[in-house]
Structure formats: C-alpha cells, structure tokens
Backbone bond lengths (Angstrom), bond angles and torsions (degrees), N, CA, C in turn:
res aa  C-N    CA-C-N  psi(-1)  N-CA   C-N-CA  omega(-1)  CA-C   N-CA-C  phi
1 M - - - 1.436 - - 1.530 109.02 -
2 S 1.320 114.66 136.22 1.461 119.25 179.72 1.531 110.47 -74.83
3 L 1.309 116.35 162.58 1.457 121.45 175.33 1.532 110.08 -59.53
4 L 1.322 116.09 -42.52 1.465 120.77 178.67 1.534 110.61 -59.83
5 G 1.318 116.35 -45.41 1.456 120.58 177.60 1.514 112.51 -61.92
6 A 1.322 116.43 -39.58 1.461 121.29 179.33 1.532 110.91 -66.23
7 V 1.315 117.43 -41.20 1.455 121.05 178.41 1.533 109.99 -64.52
8 H 1.322 114.89 -42.61 1.487 119.35 179.78 1.534 110.30 -63.58
9 L 1.304 116.47 -46.56 1.462 121.19 179.55 1.535 110.58 -61.47
10 A 1.324 117.14 -44.13 1.441 121.01 -179.90 1.540 111.30 -63.63
11 A 1.323 118.23 -43.13 1.451 120.42 179.51 1.531 111.06 -63.74
12 T 1.326 115.89 -43.26 1.458 119.15 -179.18 1.526 110.58 -64.65
13 W 1.322 117.48 -46.22 1.466 118.82 -177.64 1.533 112.16 -71.18
14 A 1.318 117.75 -27.99 1.474 119.45 171.94 1.533 109.33 -63.70
15 L 1.331 116.28 -40.87 1.467 120.55 177.98 1.526 111.65 -68.27
16 V 1.320 116.99 -35.10 1.479 120.17 176.81 1.540 108.95 -60.94
17 G 1.305 117.31 -48.88 1.462 120.28 178.59 1.502 112.22 -63.09
18 L 1.318 116.70 -41.08 1.454 120.99 -178.75 1.528 111.11 -66.79
19 I 1.320 117.90 -44.37 1.471 119.60 -177.05 1.524 110.89 -65.59
20 W 1.322 117.61 -36.47 1.462 120.15 178.01 1.553 109.74 -66.45
21 T 1.314 116.96 -38.89 1.466 120.78 177.18 1.519 110.70 -64.40
22 I 1.297 116.99 -45.96 1.454 121.57 177.46 1.523 110.69 -61.00
23 Q 1.346 116.43 -46.80 1.455 121.50 -175.79 1.521 113.33 -65.44
24 V 1.323 116.11 -43.34 1.450 120.96 -171.78 1.553 112.30 -91.36
25 V 1.351 116.30 -26.61 1.452 118.94 -174.67 1.542 111.06 -112.34
26 H 1.320 117.56 -63.01 1.465 120.89 -169.12 1.503 114.13 -66.77
27 Y 1.337 118.62 -56.44 1.453 119.46 -175.62 1.518 113.14 -61.72
28 P 1.324 120.39 -43.51 1.466 118.71 176.41 1.538 113.49 -61.69
29 L 1.345 116.82 -33.09 1.462 119.88 -179.27 1.536 112.14 -71.60
30 F 1.320 118.17 -16.59 1.456 119.42 176.05 1.528 110.66 -53.53
31 A 1.321 116.67 -34.61 1.465 120.95 -178.35 1.532 112.13 -69.41
32 Q 1.315 118.34 -14.98 1.466 121.59 -175.74 1.524 113.97 -100.62
33 V 1.307 118.09 -3.84 1.443 121.94 -172.78 1.543 112.02 -71.38
34 G 1.311 116.86 -36.03 1.469 120.93 -175.64 1.501 111.02 99.49
35 R 1.289 116.67 143.17 1.461 121.78 -174.83 1.530 113.73 -60.83
36 E 1.316 117.86 -41.12 1.459 120.45 -175.69 1.513 112.93 -67.49
37 A 1.313 117.70 -37.61 1.455 122.53 -177.53 1.521 112.73 -91.94
38 F 1.331 118.11 -9.99 1.465 120.25 -169.54 1.516 113.89 -63.02
39 A 1.318 119.08 -47.45 1.477 120.27 -174.99 1.526 110.98 -58.00
40 A 1.319 117.20 -45.47 1.478 120.37 179.56 1.520 111.02 -67.12
41 Y 1.333 115.25 -41.99 1.483 119.78 178.53 1.526 110.61 -61.05
42 H 1.315 116.34 -46.66 1.464 120.93 -178.40 1.523 110.80 -63.70
43 R 1.328 117.11 -44.48 1.480 120.16 178.11 1.525 110.68 -56.82
44 R 1.335 115.56 -46.07 1.471 118.86 -178.49 1.521 110.92 -66.99
45 H 1.317 117.55 -43.27 1.477 120.98 176.92 1.522 110.18 -55.98
46 T 1.331 116.00 -50.97 1.467 120.74 -176.32 1.531 111.21 -62.34
47 R 1.316 115.82 -45.39 1.467 119.63 179.56 1.525 112.08 -62.27
48 Q 1.315 117.31 -44.53 1.462 119.87 -175.84 1.519 112.47 -75.18
49 I 1.324 117.91 -39.31 1.465 119.76 -177.60 1.539 110.89 -70.04
50 T 1.348 115.56 -29.31 1.471 119.07 178.81 1.515 112.13 -60.48
51 W 1.346 117.04 -34.90 1.458 121.60 179.16 1.534 112.24 -64.90
52 I 1.320 116.69 -20.93 1.464 121.25 177.93 1.516 110.30 -96.45
53 V 1.337 116.82 -49.66 1.454 122.06 -173.32 1.532 113.04 -67.60
54 A 1.323 116.15 -49.34 1.481 119.49 -174.25 1.530 113.31 -57.58
55 P 1.349 119.25 -51.89 1.478 117.79 179.58 1.541 111.78 -60.88
56 L 1.333 116.97 -40.34 1.477 118.38 -179.93 1.523 111.45 -64.13
57 M 1.321 116.67 -42.31 1.469 119.18 179.20 1.532 111.49 -64.79
58 L 1.340 116.12 -39.33 1.466 118.85 178.64 1.524 111.57 -67.79
59 V 1.348 117.21 -40.42 1.462 119.64 176.96 1.527 109.74 -64.37
60 E 1.318 117.29 -43.57 1.460 120.65 179.21 1.519 111.22 -58.84
61 L 1.336 116.95 -48.31 1.446 121.53 -179.06 1.537 111.36 -64.58
62 G 1.317 115.68 -46.21 1.461 119.96 -178.57 1.503 113.27 -64.33
63 T 1.326 117.25 -43.57 1.470 119.09 -179.77 1.515 111.22 -72.33
64 A 1.337 118.48 -30.13 1.471 120.00 175.46 1.517 109.46 -64.70
65 G 1.319 116.68 -45.93 1.468 120.16 178.24 1.532 112.00 -61.66
66 W 1.292 116.41 -41.86 1.459 122.27 179.82 1.537 110.19 -64.19
67 L 1.330 116.43 -44.90 1.475 119.31 177.99 1.516 111.41 -61.99
68 V 1.310 117.59 -43.30 1.448 119.59 178.26 1.515 111.06 -63.50
69 W 1.319 115.91 -44.14 1.475 121.99 -178.95 1.552 110.78 -59.03
70 E 1.334 114.71 -42.51 1.471 119.35 -178.60 1.512 113.62 -85.47
71 G 1.303 117.29 -4.76 1.458 120.04 -177.24 1.531 111.03 70.79
72 G 1.334 116.48 29.34 1.462 121.95 -173.47 1.509 114.76 -86.17
73 G 1.291 118.30 5.08 1.461 120.56 179.51 1.518 109.52 -134.10
74 G 1.314 114.26 170.73 1.461 119.19 179.61 1.515 111.61 -104.38
75 A 1.330 113.84 -157.03 1.461 121.33 -176.44 1.525 112.77 -61.92
76 W 1.354 116.74 -37.27 1.454 119.62 -178.47 1.516 112.26 -67.27
77 L 1.340 116.73 -32.84 1.462 119.22 174.37 1.521 109.95 -61.96
78 L 1.312 115.78 -43.50 1.460 119.88 178.64 1.514 111.88 -62.46
79 V 1.350 116.51 -41.52 1.456 120.98 176.58 1.525 110.50 -59.81
80 S 1.326 116.71 -38.09 1.451 121.18 -176.03 1.517 112.61 -71.09
81 L 1.319 118.30 -10.35 1.465 120.43 178.99 1.547 111.09 -71.27
82 G 1.324 116.98 -26.64 1.466 119.55 176.49 1.526 111.07 -63.43
83 P 1.346 118.73 -54.37 1.451 118.74 175.83 1.539 113.27 -61.06
84 L 1.313 117.53 -31.39 1.474 119.99 177.67 1.514 109.88 -63.12
85 A 1.344 116.67 -47.44 1.462 120.83 177.84 1.525 110.93 -62.07
86 F 1.329 116.49 -42.60 1.462 120.61 178.83 1.527 110.49 -57.76
87 N 1.336 117.12 -43.98 1.462 120.26 -178.34 1.530 112.52 -62.36
88 W 1.321 116.60 -42.26 1.457 120.10 178.37 1.527 110.87 -65.84
89 L 1.336 116.50 -44.63 1.473 119.36 179.79 1.523 111.35 -64.97
90 S 1.328 116.47 -45.38 1.457 120.17 -179.95 1.527 111.68 -63.28
91 T 1.304 116.99 -41.49 1.454 121.13 178.36 1.519 110.15 -59.50
92 G 1.333 115.50 -49.45 1.481 120.66 -175.69 1.517 113.79 -73.37
93 L 1.315 116.81 -37.65 1.466 120.18 -172.99 1.529 114.77 -96.76
94 V 1.327 117.38 -20.28 1.458 119.81 -176.01 1.525 112.09 -120.03
95 Q 1.348 116.20 -60.50 1.481 118.23 -172.66 1.511 112.72 -68.45
96 I 1.315 119.56 -44.65 1.465 120.31 -179.61 1.529 110.88 -62.16
97 P 1.348 119.87 -47.09 1.474 118.17 175.98 1.522 113.43 -59.58
98 L 1.322 118.23 -36.74 1.478 119.84 176.90 1.523 110.22 -65.56
99 H 1.314 117.52 -39.87 1.474 119.31 176.89 1.534 110.59 -64.41
100 H 1.338 117.46 -36.26 1.463 119.49 176.58 1.522 110.74 -63.30
101 Q 1.317 117.45 -38.20 1.459 120.59 176.52 1.539 110.57 -63.90
102 L 1.318 115.47 -42.70 1.473 119.75 -178.46 1.525 112.34 -71.13
103 E 1.322 117.90 -20.57 1.465 120.40 176.21 1.525 110.96 -61.45
104 Q 1.334 116.24 -26.13 1.466 120.81 -179.68 1.543 112.16 -75.45
105 G 1.312 116.12 -15.99 1.456 122.24 -178.73 1.528 109.53 138.79
106 Y 1.279 115.52 168.73 1.473 120.36 -176.79 1.517 110.54 -63.85
107 D 1.317 114.77 132.92 1.438 123.15 174.09 1.519 107.10 -138.28
108 A 1.323 116.76 114.72 1.477 121.09 -174.00 1.514 112.07 -58.96
109 V 1.321 117.60 -39.35 1.477 120.91 -178.49 1.540 109.59 -64.37
110 S 1.322 117.17 -47.35 1.477 120.70 179.13 1.503 111.50 -64.06
111 Q 1.343 117.83 -38.92 1.467 120.54 179.37 1.513 110.36 -65.75
112 R 1.322 118.52 -44.33 1.463 120.97 178.35 1.520 111.35 -65.85
113 R 1.314 115.99 -37.63 1.476 119.67 177.14 1.539 111.02 -64.95
114 L 1.331 115.92 -39.45 1.453 120.20 177.39 1.539 110.86 -59.69
115 V 1.319 116.27 -45.96 1.470 121.15 178.52 1.522 109.81 -63.40
116 A 1.326 117.73 -47.63 1.468 121.20 -176.06 1.525 111.94 -64.74
117 T 1.329 117.31 -45.36 1.470 119.40 -176.38 1.530 111.55 -75.35
118 N 1.327 117.25 -23.40 1.452 119.59 179.98 1.516 112.59 -71.80
119 W 1.336 117.79 -17.26 1.467 120.05 174.55 1.524 110.69 -58.84
120 G 1.318 118.21 -33.76 1.478 121.03 177.45 1.524 111.24 -61.49
121 R 1.310 116.67 -45.59 1.474 119.71 178.59 1.529 110.23 -67.47
122 T 1.324 117.63 -39.04 1.438 121.40 179.53 1.525 111.04 -59.16
123 L 1.314 115.41 -47.39 1.470 120.48 179.57 1.527 111.32 -69.67
124 A 1.333 117.15 -37.23 1.465 120.25 179.77 1.535 110.38 -65.49
125 W 1.337 117.97 -45.45 1.464 119.10 178.97 1.529 110.84 -65.34
126 S 1.327 116.28 -39.61 1.463 118.69 177.98 1.522 111.55 -61.25
127 S 1.331 116.04 -42.65 1.479 119.24 179.87 1.515 110.89 -68.01
128 R 1.335 117.31 -35.10 1.485 120.49 175.78 1.533 109.49 -59.71
129 G 1.328 115.76 -48.07 1.469 119.75 -179.94 1.518 111.44 -57.37
130 L 1.326 116.08 -44.13 1.474 119.56 179.51 1.531 110.96 -66.15
131 C 1.324 117.01 -41.21 1.460 120.62 178.60 1.541 110.52 -58.45
132 L 1.325 115.87 -43.44 1.471 120.04 -178.21 1.528 110.94 -66.93
133 L 1.331 117.43 -35.90 1.464 118.98 175.68 1.524 110.31 -66.36
134 L 1.322 116.53 -41.12 1.473 119.93 177.27 1.533 111.59 -64.84
135 D 1.313 115.77 -30.31 1.454 120.67 -179.36 1.541 112.36 -77.82
136 G 1.304 115.39 -14.12 1.473 119.11 -178.65 1.505 113.26 90.97
137 L 1.330 115.80 8.70 1.474 119.17 177.76 1.515 110.14 -84.93
C-alpha cells in the first residue's frame, strides 16, 4: 500500500469511528442537555468537533481525488466516491442547516431530524471504509 493510500484509509476510518460516536452518543445526548444550557453546549460542541471533522474530511476528499488522478485505486475506490459525494452534500445541505437551527436553542424536531438524517452519513462512511478495505487500500 502506498503512503497516499494509507493516509486515505486512515482518514476514512477515523471518520467512520467519529461518525458512529457522534451518531450513537453525541447527537442523542443533545436531548438531555436542557433548554437553558443547550445553546452554549451546542456552540461548544460545534466549535470543538469542527477542529476534528473538517481536517479529516478535507484529507479524505483530497487523497481520494489524488488517488483517482494517479490511478492509485481500483474499482472499489471508484465505488466509494458515491458515498463520499453523499457525505459532502448531506453535510452541507442537511446537517449544517440543522446545526444552524439548533444554534438558536434546543428544538426537539430539529434534534430528532439531525439524528435521523445523520444515519445516512453514518452508513455512507461505513460503506466507504469497507469499500477501501475491499480495494486493498
């Protein structure tokens, strides 16, 4: 495995672990914070998690593009580009707007929608990780 492939695999699997933690632990716990403390809690969560998620997503995207450009992956890498695109679109079009709604204060409908729609990203990142293992990355 090339260094580029190893970096790509590591970034993707770090995101797989992170998304499962967010999905199963963090987002459901939003409902337990309490209305008075929620806005501050959510702001801090969003600010701190961004320092982890954003670099990993950028490394994942950049190394995927580089691998495709160099022909460094096989068919499974190409298959994994679908879930990669889905994750970026879902993050930008669904999760970020829901977080903006929650910045205003706790809203049970938005919180439940965040949990429900995040299952798509959770499954997409998990399938990406599996695709990369099948590809030999």
